[in-house]
C-alpha positions, 0 to 999 in steps of 0.5 A: 901558099894557103887557101880556103877551099870555099874561096878557091885556089886560083891555080889552073887545076885543083891541088887537092886532087894531087895532095893526097897521093898516091891513092890505090885504085879500086876497079869496081865491077857490078851487075845490075838487076837487069843483068848488065855488067859494069866496070869502073875505076875509083881512086877514093878507095881503101881497105878499112878493117881486118876482122871482118875484112872491109873496104870502101870507095867513094863515088863523087859525081853523077850521070844524067841517066843515073840520077844522083850517082853513077853506074857502079853505085846505082847497080850496087843499090839494086843488088847489094854486092860488088867486086874490087879488082886490083889494077896492075901496071900492065892493065893501065890502058884497059883501066883507063878505057873503063873510066869513060862516060859510057851510057847506062847499060854499056859493058866496059868489060867488052869495051876494054877487051877484058875477060870476065870471070864469075864471082863465087860468093856473090852474083857479080863479074870480076876481072879474070886476069887481075892480080886479086879480086875482093868479092864484097857484100854491101854494108852501108852507103853514107851520103857525104856533104856535097852533091853526088858524094857517097861513100860505099862500104862492103864486107869482103866475102871472098878473095881471089889471088892470082897464083903467080902473085903468091911467093914464099907464102906472101902476096907479093905486090912487086910481082905485078906492080900495082897502079896508083893515082896521083891526081890530075892525069898522073899515075904511079906504079909500085916497083920497090918496097922496104920493111920497118919493124914497129916499136915493141915487135 
């Protein structure tokens, strides 16, 4: 099968959502200029540079009470900071609650029963029990083609790692089983890994 996205695919659901998978989930926490906290998952997310460490996520829809975007980006525009919380399998249900279309000012930490902790390098909450948290300072917002499509880039200014995730000097992802998005309503979890030696190493 071949199709041009501009012509449509004729399938019950958009296959593009599942083709690029699995995708890591950036559980983005923010605090607005008014002090309201927000927490929402984004599966268009990844690390993009080592030195200095940088990450990005994309927001691809809008809410009537936030104009051209959603709560996360609206609050990042106000404060210039955000935190990426890594999602483990054990927190899948709480993460799902925070994906709801809640009104402006709703605190998803409270709605999902998630304990907050304060970031150290930025004025922002973080998920206290997450395997890791990346405190970020906004570097740029890039408007992409299409309505409400924005890529948000940030430099990591502080990193929290849960003690039980450090084993023999490495951050061990199998100790917490990261959750990933596969498209549609489907997710997957990392439960095994293997190593490959690059040529020349």
